[in-house]
N, CA, C and O atoms as a Maestro MAE file, in Angstrom:
{
 s_m_m2io_version
 :::
 2.0.0
}

f_m_ct {
 s_m_title
 :::
 protein
 m_atom[184] {
  # First column is atom index #
  i_m_mmod_type
  r_m_x_coord
  r_m_y_coord
  r_m_z_coord
  i_m_residue_number
  s_m_chain_name
  s_m_pdb_residue_name
  s_m_pdb_atom_name
  i_m_atomic_number
  :::
  1 25 0.825 -1.197 0.000 1 A "MET " " N  " 7
  2 3 0.000 0.000 0.000 1 A "MET " " CA " 6
  3 2 0.863 1.252 0.000 1 A "MET " " C  " 6
  4 15 0.442 2.284 -0.522 1 A "MET " " O  " 8
  5 25 2.065 1.186 0.575 2 A "GLY " " N  " 7
  6 3 2.950 2.339 0.637 2 A "GLY " " CA " 6
  7 2 3.319 2.872 -0.737 2 A "GLY " " C  " 6
  8 15 3.387 4.084 -0.940 2 A "GLY " " O  " 8
  9 25 3.556 1.973 -1.675 3 A "GLN " " N  " 7
  10 3 3.919 2.391 -3.033 3 A "GLN " " CA " 6
  11 2 2.765 3.126 -3.700 3 A "GLN " " C  " 6
  12 15 2.989 4.074 -4.454 3 A "GLN " " O  " 8
  13 25 1.535 2.702 -3.433 4 A "VAL " " N  " 7
  14 3 0.361 3.373 -4.005 4 A "VAL " " CA " 6
  15 2 0.292 4.804 -3.502 4 A "VAL " " C  " 6
  16 15 0.066 5.727 -4.284 4 A "VAL " " O  " 8
  17 25 0.486 4.997 -2.188 5 A "TRP " " N  " 7
  18 3 0.434 6.352 -1.618 5 A "TRP " " CA " 6
  19 2 1.543 7.233 -2.173 5 A "TRP " " C  " 6
  20 15 1.327 8.417 -2.430 5 A "TRP " " O  " 8
  21 25 2.719 6.667 -2.357 6 A "GLU " " N  " 7
  22 3 3.832 7.432 -2.932 6 A "GLU " " CA " 6
  23 2 3.511 7.867 -4.362 6 A "GLU " " C  " 6
  24 15 3.783 9.004 -4.747 6 A "GLU " " O  " 8
  25 25 2.936 6.963 -5.137 7 A "THR " " N  " 7
  26 3 2.568 7.289 -6.514 7 A "THR " " CA " 6
  27 2 1.487 8.362 -6.551 7 A "THR " " C  " 6
  28 15 1.572 9.301 -7.343 7 A "THR " " O  " 8
  29 25 0.476 8.232 -5.702 8 A "VAL " " N  " 7
  30 3 -0.592 9.235 -5.636 8 A "VAL " " CA " 6
  31 2 -0.010 10.590 -5.246 8 A "VAL " " C  " 6
  32 15 -0.375 11.608 -5.835 8 A "VAL " " O  " 8
  33 25 0.880 10.618 -4.272 9 A "ALA " " N  " 7
  34 3 1.499 11.871 -3.837 9 A "ALA " " CA " 6
  35 2 2.300 12.504 -4.974 9 A "ALA " " C  " 6
  36 15 2.233 13.718 -5.168 9 A "ALA " " O  " 8
  37 25 3.045 11.714 -5.717 10 A "GLU " " N  " 7
  38 3 3.825 12.228 -6.844 10 A "GLU " " CA " 6
  39 2 2.917 12.810 -7.927 10 A "GLU " " C  " 6
  40 15 3.204 13.874 -8.475 10 A "GLU " " O  " 8
  41 25 1.828 12.115 -8.231 11 A "VAL " " N  " 7
  42 3 0.886 12.604 -9.242 11 A "VAL " " CA " 6
  43 2 0.265 13.918 -8.788 11 A "VAL " " C  " 6
  44 15 0.168 14.861 -9.573 11 A "VAL " " O  " 8
  45 25 -0.155 13.989 -7.529 12 A "LEU " " N  " 7
  46 3 -0.748 15.222 -7.009 12 A "LEU " " CA " 6
  47 2 0.246 16.376 -7.042 12 A "LEU " " C  " 6
  48 15 -0.121 17.496 -7.397 12 A "LEU " " O  " 8
  49 25 1.490 16.121 -6.679 13 A "GLN " " N  " 7
  50 3 2.510 17.170 -6.721 13 A "GLN " " CA " 6
  51 2 2.712 17.672 -8.147 13 A "GLN " " C  " 6
  52 15 2.864 18.874 -8.368 13 A "GLN " " O  " 8
  53 25 2.714 16.770 -9.102 14 A "THR " " N  " 7
  54 3 2.871 17.155 -10.503 14 A "THR " " CA " 6
  55 2 1.694 18.001 -10.971 14 A "THR " " C  " 6
  56 15 1.885 19.025 -11.627 14 A "THR " " O  " 8
  57 25 0.480 17.576 -10.637 15 A "VAL " " N  " 7
  58 3 -0.717 18.329 -11.030 15 A "VAL " " CA " 6
  59 2 -0.703 19.718 -10.400 15 A "VAL " " C  " 6
  60 15 -1.017 20.702 -11.069 15 A "VAL " " O  " 8
  61 25 -0.345 19.808 -9.123 16 A "LEU " " N  " 7
  62 3 -0.303 21.106 -8.446 16 A "LEU " " CA " 6
  63 2 0.752 22.021 -9.057 16 A "LEU " " C  " 6
  64 15 0.523 23.222 -9.201 16 A "LEU " " O  " 8
  65 25 1.891 21.470 -9.411 17 A "GLU " " N  " 7
  66 3 2.948 22.269 -10.036 17 A "GLU " " CA " 6
  67 2 2.501 22.786 -11.405 17 A "GLU " " C  " 6
  68 15 2.755 23.942 -11.743 17 A "GLU " " O  " 8
  69 25 1.846 21.946 -12.183 18 A "LEU " " N  " 7
  70 3 1.337 22.376 -13.487 18 A "LEU " " CA " 6
  71 2 0.270 23.456 -13.328 18 A "LEU " " C  " 6
  72 15 0.229 24.411 -14.104 18 A "LEU " " O  " 8
  73 25 -0.590 23.306 -12.327 19 A "ASP " " N  " 7
  74 3 -1.625 24.302 -12.067 19 A "ASP " " CA " 6
  75 2 -1.001 25.637 -11.667 19 A "ASP " " C  " 6
  76 15 -1.431 26.693 -12.132 19 A "ASP " " O  " 8
  77 25 0.007 25.588 -10.810 20 A "ARG " " N  " 7
  78 3 0.698 26.811 -10.380 20 A "ARG " " CA " 6
  79 2 1.389 27.489 -11.567 20 A "ARG " " C  " 6
  80 15 1.333 28.711 -11.703 20 A "ARG " " O  " 8
  81 25 2.031 26.706 -12.415 21 A "THR " " N  " 7
  82 3 2.699 27.249 -13.593 21 A "THR " " CA " 6
  83 2 1.696 27.921 -14.524 21 A "THR " " C  " 6
  84 15 1.960 29.011 -15.033 21 A "THR " " O  " 8
  85 25 0.554 27.288 -14.751 22 A "ALA " " N  " 7
  86 3 -0.478 27.870 -15.611 22 A "ALA " " CA " 6
  87 2 -1.014 29.160 -15.004 22 A "ALA " " C  " 6
  88 15 -1.226 30.139 -15.721 22 A "ALA " " O  " 8
  89 25 -1.237 29.175 -13.691 23 A "PHE " " N  " 7
  90 3 -1.738 30.380 -13.019 23 A "PHE " " CA " 6
  91 2 -0.754 31.530 -13.188 23 A "PHE " " C  " 6
  92 15 -1.159 32.654 -13.485 23 A "PHE " " O  " 8
  93 25 0.525 31.259 -13.002 24 A "LEU " " N  " 7
  94 3 1.538 32.303 -13.124 24 A "LEU " " CA " 6
  95 2 1.635 32.829 -14.553 24 A "LEU " " C  " 6
  96 15 1.861 34.022 -14.753 24 A "LEU " " O  " 8
  97 25 1.471 31.967 -15.538 25 A "GLN " " N  " 7
  98 3 1.509 32.416 -16.927 25 A "GLN " " CA " 6
  99 2 0.330 33.334 -17.230 25 A "GLN " " C  " 6
  100 15 0.492 34.340 -17.920 25 A "GLN " " O  " 8
  101 25 -0.843 32.999 -16.726 26 A "VAL " " N  " 7
  102 3 -2.041 33.801 -16.974 26 A "VAL " " CA " 6
  103 2 -1.973 35.132 -16.242 26 A "VAL " " C  " 6
  104 15 -2.435 36.149 -16.759 26 A "VAL " " O  " 8
  105 25 -1.401 35.134 -15.040 27 A "HIS " " N  " 7
  106 3 -1.406 36.324 -14.197 27 A "HIS " " CA " 6
  107 2 -0.063 37.057 -14.184 27 A "HIS " " C  " 6
  108 15 0.252 37.751 -13.218 27 A "HIS " " O  " 8
  109 25 0.711 36.911 -15.227 28 A "GLY " " N  " 7
  110 3 1.940 37.678 -15.377 28 A "GLY " " CA " 6
  111 2 2.990 37.406 -14.316 28 A "GLY " " C  " 6
  112 15 3.726 38.315 -13.933 28 A "GLY " " O  " 8
  113 25 3.073 36.180 -13.836 29 A "GLY " " N  " 7
  114 3 4.100 35.824 -12.869 29 A "GLY " " CA " 6
  115 2 3.771 36.192 -11.435 29 A "GLY " " C  " 6
  116 15 4.601 36.005 -10.545 29 A "GLY " " O  " 8
  117 25 2.579 36.710 -11.196 30 A "ARG " " N  " 7
  118 3 2.194 37.080 -9.831 30 A "ARG " " CA " 6
  119 2 1.438 35.944 -9.175 30 A "ARG " " C  " 6
  120 15 0.512 35.370 -9.748 30 A "ARG " " O  " 8
  121 25 1.849 35.642 -7.981 31 A "ARG " " N  " 7
  122 3 1.162 34.588 -7.231 31 A "ARG " " CA " 6
  123 2 -0.158 35.111 -6.690 31 A "ARG " " C  " 6
  124 15 -0.363 36.319 -6.572 31 A "ARG " " O  " 8
  125 25 -1.041 34.189 -6.366 32 A "ASN " " N  " 7
  126 3 -2.348 34.537 -5.829 32 A "ASN " " CA " 6
  127 2 -2.197 35.385 -4.573 32 A "ASN " " C  " 6
  128 15 -1.449 35.023 -3.665 32 A "ASN " " O  " 8
  129 25 -2.903 36.511 -4.516 33 A "GLY " " N  " 7
  130 3 -2.852 37.373 -3.341 33 A "GLY " " CA " 6
  131 2 -1.732 38.388 -3.381 33 A "GLY " " C  " 6
  132 15 -1.565 39.146 -2.425 33 A "GLY " " O  " 8
  133 25 -0.961 38.431 -4.446 34 A "TYR " " N  " 7
  134 3 0.160 39.363 -4.533 34 A "TYR " " CA " 6
  135 2 -0.327 40.749 -4.931 34 A "TYR " " C  " 6
  136 15 -1.189 40.885 -5.799 34 A "TYR " " O  " 8
  137 25 0.206 41.733 -4.320 35 A "TYR " " N  " 7
  138 3 0.005 43.104 -4.764 35 A "TYR " " CA " 6
  139 2 1.221 43.909 -4.343 35 A "TYR " " C  " 6
  140 15 1.868 43.584 -3.346 35 A "TYR " " O  " 8
  141 25 1.544 44.974 -5.106 36 A "PRO " " N  " 7
  142 3 2.722 45.789 -4.762 36 A "PRO " " CA " 6
  143 2 2.554 46.435 -3.386 36 A "PRO " " C  " 6
  144 15 1.463 46.885 -3.036 36 A "PRO " " O  " 8
  145 25 3.625 46.478 -2.618 37 A "ARG " " N  " 7
  146 3 3.574 47.057 -1.278 37 A "ARG " " CA " 6
  147 2 4.699 48.063 -1.110 37 A "ARG " " C  " 6
  148 15 5.777 47.914 -1.687 37 A "ARG " " O  " 8
  149 25 4.433 49.087 -0.313 38 A "LYS " " N  " 7
  150 3 5.464 50.040 0.082 38 A "LYS " " CA " 6
  151 2 5.342 50.232 1.586 38 A "LYS " " C  " 6
  152 15 4.238 50.260 2.129 38 A "LYS " " O  " 8
  153 25 6.450 50.359 2.236 39 A "LEU " " N  " 7
  154 3 6.450 50.599 3.671 39 A "LEU " " CA " 6
  155 2 7.150 51.922 3.932 39 A "LEU " " C  " 6
  156 15 8.359 52.048 3.738 39 A "LEU " " O  " 8
  157 25 6.390 52.888 4.366 40 A "GLU " " N  " 7
  158 3 6.931 54.206 4.700 40 A "GLU " " CA " 6
  159 2 7.190 54.264 6.200 40 A "GLU " " C  " 6
  160 15 6.315 53.930 6.999 40 A "GLU " " O  " 8
  161 25 8.386 54.686 6.578 41 A "THR " " N  " 7
  162 3 8.724 54.860 7.987 41 A "THR " " CA " 6
  163 2 9.230 56.281 8.194 41 A "THR " " C  " 6
  164 15 9.381 57.036 7.233 41 A "THR " " O  " 8
  165 25 9.486 56.638 9.421 42 A "THR " " N  " 7
  166 3 10.030 57.969 9.696 42 A "THR " " CA " 6
  167 2 11.432 58.124 9.123 42 A "THR " " C  " 6
  168 15 11.923 59.243 8.974 42 A "THR " " O  " 8
  169 25 12.080 57.003 8.799 43 A "PHE " " N  " 7
  170 3 13.424 57.029 8.233 43 A "PHE " " CA " 6
  171 2 13.414 56.951 6.711 43 A "PHE " " C  " 6
  172 15 14.474 56.949 6.085 43 A "PHE " " O  " 8
  173 25 12.242 56.887 6.121 44 A "GLY " " N  " 7
  174 3 12.115 56.796 4.670 44 A "GLY " " CA " 6
  175 2 11.439 55.507 4.257 44 A "GLY " " C  " 6
  176 15 10.927 54.753 5.084 44 A "GLY " " O  " 8
  177 25 11.451 55.273 2.961 45 A "GLN " " N  " 7
  178 3 10.802 54.084 2.416 45 A "GLN " " CA " 6
  179 2 11.701 52.865 2.569 45 A "GLN " " C  " 6
  180 15 12.905 52.930 2.322 45 A "GLN " " O  " 8
  181 25 11.109 51.773 2.974 46 A "VAL " " N  " 7
  182 3 11.840 50.511 3.136 46 A "VAL " " CA " 6
  183 2 11.537 49.626 1.952 46 A "VAL " " C  " 6
  184 15 12.044 48.507 1.872 46 A "VAL " " O  " 8
  :::
 }
 m_bond[183] {
  # First column is bond index #
  i_m_from
  i_m_to
  i_m_order
  :::
  1 1 2 1
  2 2 3 1
  3 3 4 2
  4 3 5 1
  5 5 6 1
  6 6 7 1
  7 7 8 2
  8 7 9 1
  9 9 10 1
  10 10 11 1
  11 11 12 2
  12 11 13 1
  13 13 14 1
  14 14 15 1
  15 15 16 2
  16 15 17 1
  17 17 18 1
  18 18 19 1
  19 19 20 2
  20 19 21 1
  21 21 22 1
  22 22 23 1
  23 23 24 2
  24 23 25 1
  25 25 26 1
  26 26 27 1
  27 27 28 2
  28 27 29 1
  29 29 30 1
  30 30 31 1
  31 31 32 2
  32 31 33 1
  33 33 34 1
  34 34 35 1
  35 35 36 2
  36 35 37 1
  37 37 38 1
  38 38 39 1
  39 39 40 2
  40 39 41 1
  41 41 42 1
  42 42 43 1
  43 43 44 2
  44 43 45 1
  45 45 46 1
  46 46 47 1
  47 47 48 2
  48 47 49 1
  49 49 50 1
  50 50 51 1
  51 51 52 2
  52 51 53 1
  53 53 54 1
  54 54 55 1
  55 55 56 2
  56 55 57 1
  57 57 58 1
  58 58 59 1
  59 59 60 2
  60 59 61 1
  61 61 62 1
  62 62 63 1
  63 63 64 2
  64 63 65 1
  65 65 66 1
  66 66 67 1
  67 67 68 2
  68 67 69 1
  69 69 70 1
  70 70 71 1
  71 71 72 2
  72 71 73 1
  73 73 74 1
  74 74 75 1
  75 75 76 2
  76 75 77 1
  77 77 78 1
  78 78 79 1
  79 79 80 2
  80 79 81 1
  81 81 82 1
  82 82 83 1
  83 83 84 2
  84 83 85 1
  85 85 86 1
  86 86 87 1
  87 87 88 2
  88 87 89 1
  89 89 90 1
  90 90 91 1
  91 91 92 2
  92 91 93 1
  93 93 94 1
  94 94 95 1
  95 95 96 2
  96 95 97 1
  97 97 98 1
  98 98 99 1
  99 99 100 2
  100 99 101 1
  101 101 102 1
  102 102 103 1
  103 103 104 2
  104 103 105 1
  105 105 106 1
  106 106 107 1
  107 107 108 2
  108 107 109 1
  109 109 110 1
  110 110 111 1
  111 111 112 2
  112 111 113 1
  113 113 114 1
  114 114 115 1
  115 115 116 2
  116 115 117 1
  117 117 118 1
  118 118 119 1
  119 119 120 2
  120 119 121 1
  121 121 122 1
  122 122 123 1
  123 123 124 2
  124 123 125 1
  125 125 126 1
  126 126 127 1
  127 127 128 2
  128 127 129 1
  129 129 130 1
  130 130 131 1
  131 131 132 2
  132 131 133 1
  133 133 134 1
  134 134 135 1
  135 135 136 2
  136 135 137 1
  137 137 138 1
  138 138 139 1
  139 139 140 2
  140 139 141 1
  141 141 142 1
  142 142 143 1
  143 143 144 2
  144 143 145 1
  145 145 146 1
  146 146 147 1
  147 147 148 2
  148 147 149 1
  149 149 150 1
  150 150 151 1
  151 151 152 2
  152 151 153 1
  153 153 154 1
  154 154 155 1
  155 155 156 2
  156 155 157 1
  157 157 158 1
  158 158 159 1
  159 159 160 2
  160 159 161 1
  161 161 162 1
  162 162 163 1
  163 163 164 2
  164 163 165 1
  165 165 166 1
  166 166 167 1
  167 167 168 2
  168 167 169 1
  169 169 170 1
  170 170 171 1
  171 171 172 2
  172 171 173 1
  173 173 174 1
  174 174 175 1
  175 175 176 2
  176 175 177 1
  177 177 178 1
  178 178 179 1
  179 179 180 2
  180 179 181 1
  181 181 182 1
  182 182 183 1
  183 183 184 2
  :::
 }
}
């Protein structure tokens, strides 16, 4: 049974990687939830 679980895990990892790659291609390389950020402090921008 261990070999079956290993194979299933490998297939799922491959599918997830392909899904992530497709998402990044569609969204210009930005991951889900990404947006530009700036941090202003009393010492200037970080």
